[in-house]
C-alpha positions in Angstrom: 2.1 85.6 88.3 -0.9 85.6 91.3 -1.0 82.4 93.2 -4.9 82.3 91.5 -3.0 82.0 88.0 -0.6 79.8 89.3 -2.5 77.6 90.8 -4.9 77.2 87.3 -1.5 77.0 85.3 -0.2 74.5 87.5 -3.7 72.3 87.0 -4.1 72.2 83.0 -0.2 71.1 83.0 -1.2 68.2 85.8 -4.4 67.6 83.1 -2.5 68.2 80.0 0.1 65.5 81.0 -2.4 63.0 82.1 -4.4 63.1 78.7 -0.8 63.0 76.7 0.1 59.8 78.7 -3.2 58.8 78.2 -3.2 59.2 74.9 0.0 57.4 74.3 -1.0 54.1 76.2 -4.3 54.4 74.2 -2.3 54.6 70.9 0.0 51.9 72.0 -2.7 50.0 73.1 -4.6 50.0 69.6 -1.5 50.0 67.8 -1.0 46.6 69.8 -4.5 45.3 69.3 -4.3 46.1 65.1 -1.0 44.3 64.8 -2.4 41.4 66.4 -5.0 41.1 64.3 -2.7 41.4 61.2 -0.1 38.6 63.2 -3.3 36.1 63.8 -4.1 36.6 59.8 -0.1 36.1 59.0 -0.7 32.9 61.0 -3.5 31.5 59.7 -2.9 32.5 55.6 -6.2 34.1 55.6 -7.1 38.3 56.4 -10.8 40.0 55.8 -8.1 43.1 55.6 -5.5 42.8 53.0 -4.6 40.3 50.7 -1.6 38.2 51.7 1.7 37.4 49.8 4.1 35.2 50.1 7.6 33.5 49.1 9.5 30.4 50.1 13.2 30.3 50.5 15.2 27.2 50.5 18.2 26.0 52.4 20.7 27.2 50.7 18.9 30.9 50.4 17.4 30.6 47.2 13.5 31.7 46.7 10.4 31.8 45.0 6.9 34.2 45.0 8.4 37.9 46.5 11.4 39.6 45.9 11.6 40.5 49.8 15.3 40.6 50.9 16.7 37.6 52.5 17.9 37.5 56.0 20.2 35.7 58.2 17.2 34.8 61.0 14.8 33.6 57.7 18.1 31.4 56.7 18.2 29.7 60.1 14.6 29.0 60.5 14.9 27.4 56.5 17.5 25.6 58.2 15.7 24.6 60.9 18.3 26.4 63.5 15.4 29.4 64.3 12.0 29.7 65.4 9.0 31.3 63.9 8.5 34.8 64.3 6.8 38.2 63.2 8.6 41.5 62.1 8.0 44.7 60.4 9.7 46.6 58.0 9.5 48.3 55.0 10.7 47.5 51.8 10.4 49.5 48.6 8.7 51.9 50.7 6.2 49.9 51.2 5.6 49.2 55.2 4.8 45.8 55.7 4.4 43.1 58.4 6.3 39.5 58.2 6.0 35.9 59.8 8.2 34.0 59.0 7.6 29.8 59.7 9.3 26.8 58.6 7.7 24.3 55.7 9.2 21.3 54.7 11.3 22.3 52.0 12.6 25.3 54.2 10.7 28.4 55.2 7.9 30.3 53.9 7.9 33.8 54.7 3.9 35.0 54.3 3.7 39.0 53.9 0.9 42.0 54.5 0.8 45.5 53.7 0.7 47.8 57.2 -1.5 50.3 54.9 -4.7 49.5 56.7 -3.0 48.9 59.9 -0.7 52.7 59.7 -4.2 54.6 58.4 -6.2 53.4 61.6 -3.2 54.2 63.7 -2.9 57.6 62.4 -6.8 58.5 62.7 -6.7 56.9 66.1 -3.7 59.8 67.2 -5.9 62.3 65.4 -8.4 62.5 67.4 -6.8 61.4 70.7 -5.0 64.6 70.1 -8.4 66.5 68.9 -10.7 65.1 71.8 -6.9 65.3 74.2 -6.7 69.4 73.5 -10.6 69.9 74.2 -10.1 67.9 76.6 -7.4 70.1 78.0 -8.7 73.6 77.3 -12.1 72.6 78.7 -9.9 71.6 82.4 -8.0 74.9 82.0 -12.1 76.6 82.4 -12.8 74.4 84.5 -10.5 74.7 86.8 -10.1 78.6 86.9 -13.6 78.1 87.7 -12.9 76.4 90.2 -9.5 78.5 91.9 -12.1 81.3 91.4 -14.4 79.1 93.8 -12.1 77.3 96.1 -9.7 81.0 96.9 -12.9 83.2 97.8 -11.9 82.9 100.9 -8.5 83.7 100.5 -9.1 87.0 98.6 -11.7 87.7 101.2 -9.2 87.1 104.0 -6.5 89.1 102.0 -8.8 92.4 101.7 -9.5 92.2 105.2 -5.3 92.3 106.3 -5.2 95.1 103.7 -8.2 96.9 105.2 -6.7 96.5 108.5 -2.9 98.1 107.7 -4.2 100.6 105.3 -6.7 101.8 108.1 -5.6 100.7 111.2 -9.3 99.7 111.7 -9.4 96.3 114.2 -12.4 96.4 113.6 -12.7 94.8 110.4 -13.8 91.5 110.2 -13.9 88.5 107.8 -17.2 86.8 106.6 -16.7 82.9 106.0 -19.5 79.9 106.4 -17.4 76.5 105.5 -15.8 74.9 108.2 -12.8 73.8 106.3 -9.8 74.7 106.9 -9.9 78.3 104.8 -13.0 78.8 107.8 -11.0 78.1 110.6 -8.2 79.9 109.2 -10.9 83.0 108.5 -12.2 82.3 111.9 -8.5 82.0 113.6 -8.0 85.6 111.8 -11.5 87.3 113.1 -10.1 85.9 116.8 -6.6 87.7 116.4 -7.8 90.9 115.2 -10.4 90.8 117.6 -7.8 89.7 121.0 -5.5 92.6 119.4 -8.6 95.1 118.8 -9.2 94.4 122.7 -5.8 94.8 123.5 -5.0 98.2 121.8 -8.4 99.0 123.7 -7.0 98.5 127.3 -3.8 100.4 126.1 -5.6 102.9 124.6 -7.8 103.2 127.9 -5.1 102.4 130.7 -3.1 105.2 128.6 -6.2 107.8 128.8 -6.6 107.0 132.5 -3.2 107.4 133.6 -2.8 110.9 132.1 -5.9 111.6 134.1 -4.8 110.2 137.6 -1.1 111.5 136.9 -2.4 115.2 136.3 -4.1 115.3 140.1 -0.6 114.4 142.0 2.0 116.3 139.5 -0.1 119.3 139.3 -0.2 119.8 143.2 3.7 119.2 143.6 4.4 121.7 141.0 2.0 124.5 142.8 4.0 123.6 146.1 7.3 123.9 144.6 6.2 127.4 143.0 4.9 128.5 145.9 8.4 127.7 147.9 10.0 128.7 144.6 8.5 132.3 145.0 9.8 132.8 148.4 7.0 134.3 149.8 6.0 131.7 152.6 7.1 131.8 156.4 9.3 129.1 157.3 6.5 126.4 158.8 4.3 127.1 155.6 7.3 126.2 153.2 8.1 123.0 155.5 4.2 122.1 155.2 4.3 123.0 150.7 7.2 120.6 151.4 5.9 117.9 153.2 2.9 118.1 150.4 5.0 117.9 147.5 6.7 115.0 149.4 3.6 113.2 149.7 2.4 114.2 146.2 5.6 112.6 144.8 5.7 109.6 146.9 2.2 108.9 145.4 2.6 109.2 141.9 6.1 107.3 142.5 3.7 104.6 143.5 1.2 105.3 140.0 3.9 104.5 137.8 4.8 101.3 139.3 1.4 99.8 139.4 1.2 101.8 135.9 4.3 99.9 135.3 2.9 96.9 136.2 0.0 97.0 135.0 1.2 97.8 130.9 2.7 94.5 131.2 -0.2 92.3 131.2 0.4 89.1 129.6 4.3 90.5 128.3 5.3 89.4 132.0 7.6 87.0 132.7 7.0 84.6 135.7 9.7 83.9 137.7 8.0 80.9 139.3 9.4 79.0 141.7 8.4 76.4 144.8 7.1 79.3 147.1 5.8 78.9 151.2 2.6 81.0 150.5 2.4 81.2 154.7 5.5 82.4 154.9 5.1 85.5 152.4 2.4 86.6 153.6 4.1 86.6 157.1 6.5 88.9 155.9 4.1 91.2 154.0 2.1 91.3 157.6 5.7 92.2 159.0 5.9 95.1 156.6 2.3 96.2 156.7 2.9 96.6 160.0 5.8 98.8 160.0 3.5 101.0 157.5 1.0 101.4 159.2 1.7 100.6 163.2 -2.0 101.5 164.6 -3.3 98.5 162.6 -4.0 95.3 164.1 -3.5 92.2 162.4 -5.0 88.9 163.4 -2.8 85.9 161.8 -3.8 81.9 161.2 -1.4 80.9 158.3 -1.4 77.3 157.7 1.6 75.7 155.8 1.1 75.8 151.8 2.9 75.5 148.9 2.2 76.9 145.9 4.7 77.7 142.2 4.4 80.8 142.0 6.5 84.5 141.7 7.4 85.8 145.4 7.7 89.0 143.8 4.5 89.5 141.9 2.7 87.6 144.5 4.3 89.2 147.6 3.1 92.5 145.7 -0.8 91.1 144.9 -0.8 90.3 149.0 0.7 93.9 150.0 -2.1 95.6 148.0 -4.7 93.3 150.0 -3.1 94.3 153.0 -3.0 97.8 152.1 -7.0 98.1 151.4 -7.9 96.4 154.4 -5.7 99.0 156.6 -7.1 101.7 154.3 -10.9 100.6 155.4 -10.8 99.3 158.5 -11.6 101.8 161.8 -9.2 102.4 164.2 -8.4 99.5 166.2 -10.5 96.8 164.3 -8.7 93.5 164.1 -7.6 92.7 159.6 -7.9 89.0 159.4 -5.4 87.4 157.3 -5.7 83.7 156.6 -3.9 81.3 154.3 -5.1 77.7 154.1 -4.5 75.0 150.9 -3.7 77.6 148.5 -6.0 80.6 149.4 -5.1 83.9 150.9 -8.0 85.8 152.7 -8.0 89.5 154.1 -10.4 90.7 155.9 -11.3 93.7 157.5 -14.8 95.3 159.8 -14.8 98.5 157.2 -17.8 99.9 155.6 -18.1 96.6 153.0 -18.7 97.2 149.3 -21.3 98.4 147.3 -23.5 95.3 145.5 -23.2 97.8 142.3 -19.5 98.2 142.8 -18.9 94.3 143.0 -18.6 93.5 139.6 -15.9 96.3 139.2 -13.9 96.6 142.3 -11.1 94.3 140.5 -10.9 97.0 137.1 -8.3 99.3 136.7 -8.8 103.1 137.9 -12.4 102.2 139.0 -13.0 103.2 142.8 -16.0 102.8 144.6 -18.5 106.2 145.6 -17.2 105.5 149.2 -13.2 105.5 148.1 -13.0 108.3 146.4 -12.3 110.7 149.2 -9.1 108.5 150.0 -6.1 108.0 148.7 -5.0 105.7 145.5 -5.3 105.6 141.8 -8.0 102.5 142.4 -4.8 100.0 140.9 -4.5 98.0 143.7 -6.7 95.8 143.5 -6.4 95.5 139.8 -2.9 93.6 140.5 -4.1 91.5 142.4 -6.4 90.3 139.7 -3.6 90.4 137.6 -1.7 88.5 139.8 -3.9 86.2 140.8 -4.9 85.2 137.0 -1.0 85.3 135.6 -0.7 82.3 138.0 -3.9 80.6 136.8 -5.7 81.6 139.9 -8.5 84.2 140.8 -9.4 87.0 142.9 -12.9 87.4 144.8 -14.1 89.8 147.2 -17.4 89.0 149.7 -18.6 91.7 151.3 -21.7 92.2 154.0 -22.7 94.2 157.1 -19.5 93.3 158.7 -16.7 94.3 156.1 -15.3 93.1 152.9 -13.1 89.7 152.7 -11.0 89.5 149.8 -9.6 86.0 149.0 -6.8 85.0 146.3 -7.0 81.6 145.3 -3.9 79.6 143.5 -3.4 76.0 142.6 -1.3 74.6 145.6 1.6 72.1 145.2 0.8 68.2 146.9 
């Protein structure tokens, strides 16, 4: 049974129960009102609906008039030990209503046939059942119509989910117009598909770009190794080929590490702790000096504490320093400063062209002037993702005097 069918059945059952209880209540109220009218006529001694009959009962139990069985309760009234009362009984197959009250000689029993009352109650029950049954059928039809209209967004959502599952097409969207709970559900579903489509697109682009970038160092390293294996190179040529293969493999190792870091993306679990940003940057500068002894660094490091993952943050700062070393002219100082949660690395290189500024932090993006330099265009992408992972930003400013890269993080008081 589908959800729509269950909704229709449950709605019909709820309406049927309501109609049944209402009909029962109407029947009981009608019965009470009709008996109240009969009782009033018995008590007054006259009735416009039926002929009233009476019987006198002496205290010793003898009676005259109707041949109605004398009960102990009637004798109690006749002897002055009971109060007047109404009761319903059946005598020789006739349904009657009795009113027993005290009289000077004992008790008086006034009787009325209930046939008209029973007939009226039967008619009321008949019409209650007929109208109630028709109401239930009409309500079931209306419930089916309402369920179809109310569940239309659900059917659209189900169709979209089934389409995505069957085709893998993440561009599927659910049409909706209402701003109710189902409309908001459809909106969230569309947002989920959009985020998933974007994530899958990023993964596919990453794989495509990575395969392209990996091909170059692998091909170069393999060519050099094949030349060595052939044994036709001199000793100096062999050493040179092995050095080139080692360089390509080092570049490949760095590239793979960068790819792994980027592939983790939002799934990265930060190990956040209190970090003295000035000390972290000072240590990163020392490591950069060891990798590039010819570079000159000028530092201005103010004490700053941030809540961050020290490993990821150090990786980002190291990438900025390596980028500055790559583009700085020989002997030109690289200025590194830390203040109020900001790390600024400024070089005196050619700067960043205006057309490259919007994409400088994109994965695998390399400006025209950078394509002759080593690297795969992943370092600055890691810088941006590291900054955003900590709730900060990564920006660049460029001019005639070089480029200035800035990481801004929320500082801890």
